[in-house]
C-alpha positions as CSV (number, residue, x, y, z in Angstrom):
1,M,106.9,111.3,228.7
2,K,107.3,108.0,226.9
3,N,106.7,106.6,223.5
4,V,103.3,104.9,223.5
5,L,102.1,101.6,222.2
6,L,98.3,101.7,221.9
7,L,96.7,98.2,222.0
8,I,93.0,98.0,221.2
9,G,91.7,94.5,222.2
10,A,92.8,92.8,225.4
11,G,93.3,89.3,224.2
12,Q,96.1,86.8,223.8
13,I,97.2,87.9,220.3
14,G,97.3,91.6,221.2
15,M,99.2,90.8,224.4
16,A,101.7,88.7,222.5
17,I,102.4,91.5,220.1
18,A,102.6,94.1,222.9
19,R,105.1,92.0,224.8
20,R,107.2,91.6,221.7
21,M,107.2,95.2,220.7
22,G,106.3,97.3,223.8
23,Y,109.4,97.0,226.1
24,G,110.5,100.4,227.3
25,M,107.2,102.0,226.2
26,K,104.0,103.0,227.8
27,I,101.4,100.4,226.8
28,V,97.8,101.6,226.8
29,I,95.4,98.7,226.7
30,G,91.8,99.4,225.6
31,D,89.0,96.9,225.6
32,K,85.2,97.1,225.7
33,R,85.3,94.9,228.8
34,A,87.3,96.9,231.4
35,E,88.0,93.7,233.4
36,N,89.8,92.2,230.4
37,A,92.0,95.3,230.0
38,R,92.8,95.2,233.7
39,A,93.7,91.5,233.6
40,I,96.1,91.9,230.6
41,A,97.6,95.1,232.0
42,K,98.3,93.3,235.3
43,T,99.9,90.3,233.6
44,M,102.1,92.6,231.6
45,C,103.0,94.8,234.6
46,D,103.9,91.7,236.6
47,A,106.3,90.8,233.8
48,G,108.0,94.2,234.0
49,F,106.1,96.1,231.4
50,D,104.5,99.6,231.9
51,A,100.9,99.0,231.0
52,V,97.6,100.8,231.9
53,P,94.1,99.6,231.2
54,M,91.2,101.6,229.7
55,E,87.6,100.9,228.8
56,T,87.4,101.3,225.0
57,D,84.6,100.4,222.5
58,L,85.9,100.0,219.0
59,S,82.4,100.5,217.6
60,S,82.2,104.0,219.1
61,R,84.2,106.9,217.5
62,E,83.8,108.9,220.7
63,S,85.3,106.1,222.8
64,I,88.2,105.8,220.4
65,R,88.8,109.5,220.5
66,Q,88.8,109.4,224.3
67,T,91.3,106.5,224.3
68,I,93.6,108.2,221.8
69,A,93.5,111.4,223.9
70,A,94.3,109.5,227.1
71,A,97.2,107.7,225.4
72,E,98.7,110.9,224.2
73,Q,98.8,112.2,227.8
74,Y,101.7,109.7,228.3
75,G,103.6,110.6,225.1
76,S,103.4,110.2,221.3
77,I,101.7,107.1,219.9
78,Q,104.5,105.4,218.1
79,M,102.7,102.0,217.6
80,L,99.1,100.9,217.1
81,V,98.0,97.3,217.5
82,N,94.3,96.7,216.7
83,A,93.5,93.2,217.9
84,V,89.7,93.5,218.3
85,G,87.5,90.9,216.6
86,V,84.2,89.2,217.1
87,S,83.4,85.6,216.1
88,P,80.9,84.7,213.4
89,S,79.8,81.9,215.8
90,Q,79.1,84.3,218.7
91,A,78.0,87.6,217.2
92,S,75.2,88.9,215.0
93,V,75.7,90.2,211.5
94,E,75.1,93.7,212.8
95,T,77.7,93.4,215.5
96,I,80.3,91.9,213.1
97,L,79.9,94.8,210.7
98,R,79.8,97.4,213.4
99,V,83.0,96.2,215.1
100,D,85.2,94.3,212.6
101,L,84.3,96.4,209.6
102,Y,83.3,99.9,210.7
103,G,85.4,99.9,213.9
104,T,88.6,99.0,212.2
105,A,88.0,101.5,209.4
106,M,87.2,104.2,211.9
107,L,90.2,103.5,214.1
108,L,92.6,103.7,211.2
109,E,90.9,106.8,210.0
110,E,91.2,108.5,213.4
111,M,94.9,107.5,213.7
112,R,95.9,109.2,210.5
113,T,96.6,112.4,212.4
114,H,97.6,110.9,215.7
115,I,100.2,108.2,214.8
116,A,103.6,109.7,215.4
117,E,105.9,110.7,212.5
118,G,107.5,107.5,211.4
119,G,105.1,105.4,213.5
120,V,103.7,102.0,212.6
121,G,100.5,100.1,213.1
122,V,99.2,96.6,212.6
123,T,95.6,95.4,212.6
124,I,94.6,91.8,213.0
125,S,92.3,90.5,210.2
126,S,91.6,86.9,209.3
127,Q,92.1,84.2,206.7
128,S,88.3,84.5,206.1
129,G,88.8,87.5,203.8
130,F,90.6,85.3,201.4
131,R,87.8,82.6,201.2
132,M,85.1,84.5,199.4
133,P,84.8,85.2,195.7
134,Q,86.6,88.2,194.4
135,L,84.7,91.5,194.5
136,T,84.5,93.9,191.6
137,A,87.0,96.7,191.3
138,E,84.2,99.1,192.1
139,E,83.2,97.2,195.3
140,D,86.8,97.0,196.4
141,A,87.1,100.8,196.0
142,L,84.0,101.4,198.0
143,L,85.3,99.3,200.9
144,A,88.7,101.0,200.7
145,E,87.8,104.6,200.4
146,T,84.2,105.3,201.6
147,P,84.4,107.5,204.7
148,A,84.0,105.3,207.8
149,E,80.7,106.9,208.8
150,E,79.1,106.0,205.5
151,L,80.4,102.4,205.2
152,L,77.5,100.7,206.8
153,S,75.1,102.4,204.4
154,L,76.7,100.8,201.3
155,E,74.2,98.7,199.3
156,M,76.5,95.6,199.5
157,L,76.4,95.6,203.3
158,Q,72.6,95.7,203.6
159,P,70.8,92.8,205.3
160,G,69.4,91.5,202.0
161,Q,72.9,91.2,200.5
162,I,74.4,89.3,203.4
163,R,73.7,85.5,203.7
164,D,74.8,84.9,207.3
165,T,77.3,85.8,210.0
166,L,80.2,84.0,208.2
167,H,79.5,86.0,205.0
168,A,79.4,89.2,207.1
169,Y,82.7,88.2,208.7
170,Q,84.3,87.5,205.3
171,L,83.2,90.9,204.0
172,A,84.5,92.6,207.1
173,K,87.9,91.0,206.7
174,R,88.0,91.8,203.0
175,C,87.2,95.4,204.0
176,N,90.1,95.3,206.5
177,E,92.5,94.3,203.7
178,K,91.4,97.0,201.3
179,R,91.2,99.6,204.1
180,V,94.8,99.0,205.1
181,M,95.9,99.5,201.5
182,A,94.1,102.8,201.2
183,E,95.1,104.0,204.7
184,A,98.8,103.3,203.9
185,V,98.6,106.3,201.5
186,H,97.3,108.6,204.2
187,W,99.7,107.3,206.9
188,G,102.6,107.7,204.5
189,E,102.1,111.4,204.6
190,R,103.4,111.2,208.1
191,G,106.1,108.7,207.2
192,A,104.1,106.1,209.0
193,R,103.2,102.5,208.0
194,I,100.2,100.4,208.5
195,N,99.8,96.7,207.7
196,A,97.4,93.8,208.5
197,I,97.9,90.2,209.6
198,A,95.4,87.6,208.5
199,P,95.8,84.6,210.8
200,G,94.2,81.2,210.5
201,I,93.1,79.3,213.6
202,I,95.1,80.6,216.6
203,V,94.8,78.9,220.0
204,T,93.3,81.4,222.4
205,P,90.6,81.1,225.0
206,L,88.1,82.2,222.4
207,A,89.3,79.6,219.9
208,I,89.1,76.9,222.5
209,D,85.5,77.8,223.1
210,E,84.9,77.5,219.3
211,F,86.6,74.1,219.3
212,H,84.0,72.9,221.7
213,G,81.1,74.8,220.1
214,E,78.7,73.9,217.3
215,R,81.3,74.7,214.7
216,G,84.1,72.8,216.6
217,A,84.2,69.9,214.1
218,F,84.6,72.4,211.2
219,Y,87.6,74.2,212.8
220,Q,89.3,71.0,213.9
221,N,88.9,69.6,210.3
222,M,90.4,72.8,209.0
223,F,93.6,72.7,210.9
224,A,93.9,68.9,210.6
225,K,93.8,69.1,206.8
226,C,95.9,72.2,206.3
227,P,99.6,71.7,205.3
228,A,100.8,72.7,208.8
229,G,98.5,70.1,210.3
230,R,97.9,72.2,213.5
231,P,96.5,75.5,214.7
232,G,98.9,78.4,215.3
233,T,99.9,80.3,218.4
234,A,99.7,83.9,219.4
235,D,103.5,84.1,219.6
236,E,103.6,83.1,215.9
237,V,101.4,86.0,215.1
238,A,103.8,88.2,217.1
239,N,106.6,86.9,215.0
240,V,105.0,88.4,211.9
241,A,104.1,91.6,213.7
242,E,107.7,92.0,214.8
243,L,108.8,91.9,211.2
244,L,106.1,94.4,210.1
245,M,106.6,96.8,213.0
246,S,110.4,96.8,213.2
247,Q,112.9,98.4,210.8
248,K,113.2,95.0,209.1
249,G,109.8,95.8,207.6
250,A,110.6,99.4,206.8
251,F,109.6,98.9,203.1
252,I,106.3,97.1,203.9
253,T,103.1,99.1,204.1
254,G,99.6,98.6,202.9
255,S,100.0,94.8,203.0
256,T,98.0,92.0,204.5
257,F,100.1,89.0,205.5
258,L,98.2,85.7,205.4
259,M,99.5,83.2,208.0
260,D,97.1,80.3,208.3
261,G,99.3,77.2,208.1
262,G,98.3,76.8,204.5
263,A,94.5,76.4,205.2
264,T,93.6,78.8,202.4
265,A,95.9,77.0,200.0
266,S,94.2,73.8,201.0
267,Y,90.7,75.4,200.6
268,F,91.4,76.2,196.9
269,Y,93.8,73.4,195.9
270,G,93.7,70.7,198.6
271,L,91.7,68.6,201.0
272,L,89.6,71.6,202.2
273,K,88.1,72.3,198.8
274,P,84.4,72.8,199.4
275,E,83.4,69.9,197.1
276,Q,85.6,67.6,199.2
277,A,84.8,68.9,202.6
């Protein structure tokens, strides 16, 4: 039996974190597209890691339960990495809410009783959650504490309340932030920690598609006018994950770390202000 790192989402960011943290562990890689999970598992195995693929749908509680049960056949789940996300340019409002909002909430809820004593988790959110106006304290509490199965019934998440896919994405990422705060209380009962990372534009195959899509000019303008003057890399996200998931981050839980090259700062106080864009 080995300690297990459970990775949900077979993409470049998830793989970068798993490579940084998963040496010596059994790495179980779940993705809705089984071929993606197999490809990432092969890449990691070819580099000396012990990885196995699974077909996993983050929007399905039954699928998540099956994946957790399969992972526990190898040993205790010491680390969770949730790197699933759908793009506001490529998904519907319904899909964004079902995957990014409900799926993340449900996964963290399920892992309350399955993360090992003293374990740690990180979920990948987005800078988008920092771009929308502040919600009321009551709305924040609803996003943080409503049982996952009831989340999509909230009035604030009904079609008439959501302007477009970007608004849905922002709401989902704000929910991720609040959910991580609330879940840190439950995970703490097992001596476990859970945090989130909110990256800006990170160069991945999906991002490259976006750069050449209908919103390409928007994204290129964003990273050109942010203080860093460039997009980020998956390995830089892994740098933050390493802090949060290692003993160096032992006092950090319930937090969301914004790492966007200063794009959000520029959105509020610089060249990316909406009135200047």
